[in-house]
N, C-alpha and C positions, 0 to 999 in steps of 0.2 A: 651226322651227315646222312642225307637222304639217299636211298638206293635208287628210287625213281624220281628223277629231276623233273619237276613240273614244267620247266621251260621247254623241254623236248615235246611236250604234249600240246603246246599252244597252237601248233600248225594244224592240229586235227579239227575238222569241222564238228560242230555240235550235233549230237545224235538226238533227234526229237521223238524217237519211238515209232518211226514209220517202218513197217515190216519189210517193204521192198528195198530199203536202203541199208538194212542191217548187215548183210553179207559184205558189202563193200566197206562200210564203216568199221566193222569188226576186223576186217583184214588190215586196214590202215592202222587201227589202234594196236593190234597185235604186232605188226611190223615195227611200230615205234617202240613198243615194250621190248621187243627182241633186240633192237639196236641199243637200248639203254641197259637192259639186264636180262641175260639169257635164261637164268633160272626162273624168273618170273614168267617169261614166255612159256617155258616148259610146264609150269604149274597151270597157266591158263589153258594150254593145250590139253593137259590131263583132265582138268575140270570139265571140258567140253565133251569128253568121252564117258563121263560118269552119269549113270541114271539117277543114283541116290544123291541127296544133299551131302556134300563133303564138309567135314569139320576141320578146323585148324589143327587139331590133334592128329588127325589122320594124315594131313599134309606134312606135319612135322616128322611123323614116322617114315613117310615115303621120301621126303626131301631133307635128309639129315644134313645139318650144318647150315641150312638156309634159315634166315630170321623171318619166319612165316608171319608172326604177329606184327612186326615192324613193317614189312612189305605190304601186308594186308591193309594196314591202316593208311599207308601212303597211296595204295591203289584206290581205296575208298575216296580219299581226297580228290584224286584225279578224276574218278568217275563222276563225282559231284560237280566238277567244273566242265566236263565235256558232254554231260547228259542234261537234257531239259524235257519238260512235259511228261509224257507217259513214262519215258525211260528213266527220268529222275525219280518218279514215284516208285518205280521198281527198286532202284538203288536205295531209296529212303526206307523201303519196307524191310530192309535187312536190319533186324532188331539189334543184333550184336555189333553193328557198325564194323563189319568185317568185309573187306574189299573182295576177297576171293569168293565168298558166298554171294555177294552182290553180282559179281561177274557171272557166276553160274546161273543166278536167277535171270539175268538179262539173256543169256544164251538159251535157256530153256524157254523163255517167253517168245523170243524172236526166231528161234531155230529149233522148234520142238521135234521130238522123235515120235511123231504120231504115224499111224498106219496110213492115213490120208496123205501126209507129206511123203511118206516112203513110196506110195503108189505113184504120186505125181512126179517124183524125182525119177522113178524107173521109166515112166512113160516118156519124160523129157529126154532121158538118156538113150532110148531106143528109137524114138520117132523124131528124127532130125528134120528141121524145115529145109526145103529146097533152097539152094544157093544159086541165085540167078546171075551174079556178077563175080568174076574171077577174083577181084580185089577183096571180096568178103570171105573167101575161103579160110584164110589163116585165122581171122577173128572168130569165125564160126567154129572151127576145130578147137580153138582154145576154150571157148565157152562150153563146148561139149565135154572136153577133158575135165573141166572144173565140175561139171555135173556128175561125171564118173567118180571123181574124188569125193564129192559129197555123199554119193551113194555108198561108197566103200567106208568112209569115215563114220558117217552117222548111222548107217543101217547095216553095215557089215555085209554088203552085197557086192561081189566082185564080178565084173563082166570079163569073160575070157578073151584072150587075144584073137581067136578065130571069130568070135561074135563081134568084137570091135571092128574087125576088118569087114565083116558082112554089113554092119550098120553104116559104116562110112561109104561102102560101095553103094 
């Protein structure tokens, strides 16, 4: 019996490797994974926080009792069906045919932890565009909060509560 049911992933749009669509696509993919298998979601989340390439052995040591090899194979199958173009070539470049390593390669390719990206994210977090219409306030604040989460998650930079208030003001 499969842990990751491929039928659950049929509703996900194909990812073609366009950098500007990665964040939304990855969010939907991970949300689907979370609804199917919580442990797999936790592993994907863990992989995104690692700088070094993670091995299945290290995952087995960290996630005791989870069938890493089986889930990794199923994840690779799913990634092969939902990725095309450049994204699929990244998945195919995983020589060991391991899905978790393929996910990590995708994440590193489309959401790199470079100094340039860190600076760009910081600027976006502190220089909010002016909101001219009241109905756009809520959407703009949510987008800003997401930038703050990315800043904290990917670059370990936390904006204090006082600074948040100053930025919003």
